[in-house]
C-alpha positions, 0 to 999 in steps of 0.5 A: 533437507539441510544438505540439499540447500547449498551454502551459497543459497543460504548466504544469498538468503542472508543477503536478501538476494533471492526472489520472494519465492526462493526466500519463502522456500528457504524460510519454510525449510528453516522452520522445519529443520534444526540442522539448517538453523544451526548452519545459518547460525554458524554462517552468521557467526562467521560473517560477524568475525569477517566484519571484525577482521575487515574494516569498511574500506576492505569490504570490497574484497568480500563483495567480489568474493560473493560475485565470484561465487554467483558467477561460478554457480551460473557457469556450472548450470550453463555447462550442465544444460549444454551437456544434456543438449538443452538450449538456453535462450535470453540474456541474464540481467542483474538488478541489485535491489533498491527499495521503496520507502514510504514518505513521512506523510504516509503510513510509514510502511518500510520495505522488506528485503524482497521489495522491487528495485529502484536502479537504472539498467547498466549501472552497478554503483550502489550504497552500503551501510554498516553499524559501527560498534567499537571495533566491530562493523556489521552490515545493514540491509534495507528494513533492518532495525536500528535505534537512536545513538547508533553510528552508521558508516556509509560506503559506495561500491563501484564508485570510480569515475562517478560523481555522487550525492548522498543524503538522508530522510528521517521520520520527521521529514528532515533531509540531511546532506552527507556527501559532498560537504566541503566541495560541490562535486567531483568524479571519484578516482577509487572503486570503493569509497567510504565517507570520511565520517560516520553518522550518529542517529538522532531521536527522529522516529520510525525510520532513517533512509539513506539515498545515493544519486550518482552520475558519470557527469559531475553533480551539483549537490544543491540541485539534487537536494532541491529536487528532494525538497520539491517532493518531500510531502509526496505520499511516494517520495522515492518514486516521485523523486526518481521521476525528477532525475535525468535518465542518466542518473542512478538512484539507490536507497537503504531504509532502516527501521527505528526500534521503539518508534 
């Protein structure tokens, strides 16, 4: 069983990139196969070493490596199907998961890595979060556990020629602006952007959710924050907040669960 599952599939499972059905199949195999569990443990160690060697600003190269692996796999499958005379119809659409968060006025049920996405078609800009511990940076995915005092570094992939606003919403219902701080808004010139400063979590309970709103036009941070505050008491903050955004705005979220809360 272990050898029948490729390293790529395991890496996609670790990143939360598989469908719920595929993820369930992998998880069932892990429970029954000790060799498979050993392979996953080894991959986790390799990933930790990778994060130690590469600071956040260099993480773009690792993402591109994964994208290349996925594209290679898709090309191989397409060629194999053509070889046996099969006709493949339709177009492939890529949807990077952004996850539904429940607002402070609800039951605080945080999403898992398999929840549906909040992403506009045609946009691939997205938010990345890392926990910073001394010289080590470990990537955080939606639903991961964090605790008060953790230091979080936020970055953006495919930021070039985009204007963006980043804010957070915590379990107390407090909205905090993270970017931009010193200016109102501008178009980013680089493809990979890390916020100038990291963010240390306070003792707010239950969760911390980070939001990215992006556009090809310069955004005004106060207008974005005003929309967020307008639906702050909503039972479905992400959905209602997104409904207030123009169609040409991209909306991303990473929600993290507070341990001990």
